[in-house]
C-alpha positions in Angstrom: -9.4 -14.6 5.6 -6.8 -12.6 3.7 -5.7 -13.2 0.2 -2.3 -14.9 -0.4 -0.1 -15.1 -3.4 0.6 -12.5 -6.0 -1.2 -9.1 -5.9 -3.6 -8.3 -8.7 -3.2 -5.1 -10.6 -6.5 -4.0 -9.0 -5.2 -4.6 -5.5 -2.0 -2.6 -6.3 -4.0 0.3 -7.8 -6.2 0.3 -4.7 -3.2 0.3 -2.4 -1.7 3.2 -4.3 -4.9 5.2 -4.2 -5.3 4.6 -0.4 -1.8 5.6 0.3 -2.1 8.8 -1.8 -5.2 9.7 0.3 -3.6 8.9 3.6 -0.2 10.5 3.3 0.4 14.2 3.0 3.0 14.0 0.3 1.4 11.4 -1.9 2.9 8.3 -0.4 6.4 9.5 0.4 6.2 9.7 4.2 4.6 6.6 5.6 6.2 6.4 9.0 2.9 7.2 10.7 0.6 5.2 8.5 -1.8 3.0 10.4 -1.5 -0.2 8.3 -4.5 -1.7 10.0 -6.6 1.2 8.5 -5.0 0.5 5.1 -6.1 -3.1 5.4 -9.6 -2.1 6.5 -9.9 0.3 3.5 -9.0 -2.6 1.3 -11.9 -4.4 2.8 -9.4 -6.8 4.5 -8.4 -8.4 1.2 -4.8 -8.1 2.4 -3.4 -8.0 5.9 -1.7 -4.9 7.4 1.7 -6.6 7.0 1.0 -7.5 3.4 0.0 -3.9 2.7 3.1 -2.5 4.4 5.5 -4.8 2.6 3.9 -4.3 -0.7 4.0 -0.5 -0.3 7.7 -0.6 0.5 8.2 -2.6 -2.8 5.9 -0.3 -4.8 7.3 2.9 -3.3 10.9 1.7 -4.0 10.0 1.2 -7.6 8.4 4.6 -7.9 11.5 6.3 -6.4 13.8 4.4 -8.7 11.8 5.6 -11.7 11.9 9.3 -10.5 15.7 9.4 -9.8 
């Protein structure tokens, strides 16, 4: 069963680490990310949909800070 509710700081950090490893430009291009693999790497703590949505939120925040 996947976790529900707010993400912990540890989960967010784990997602960022996984995305930096899986994407060639450190998380910027994620069109070809296999979200099922992301969920698996997180030991199924979060679903693939949760990971995708959270990454879109996290990545948007990172971009906002850069520009």
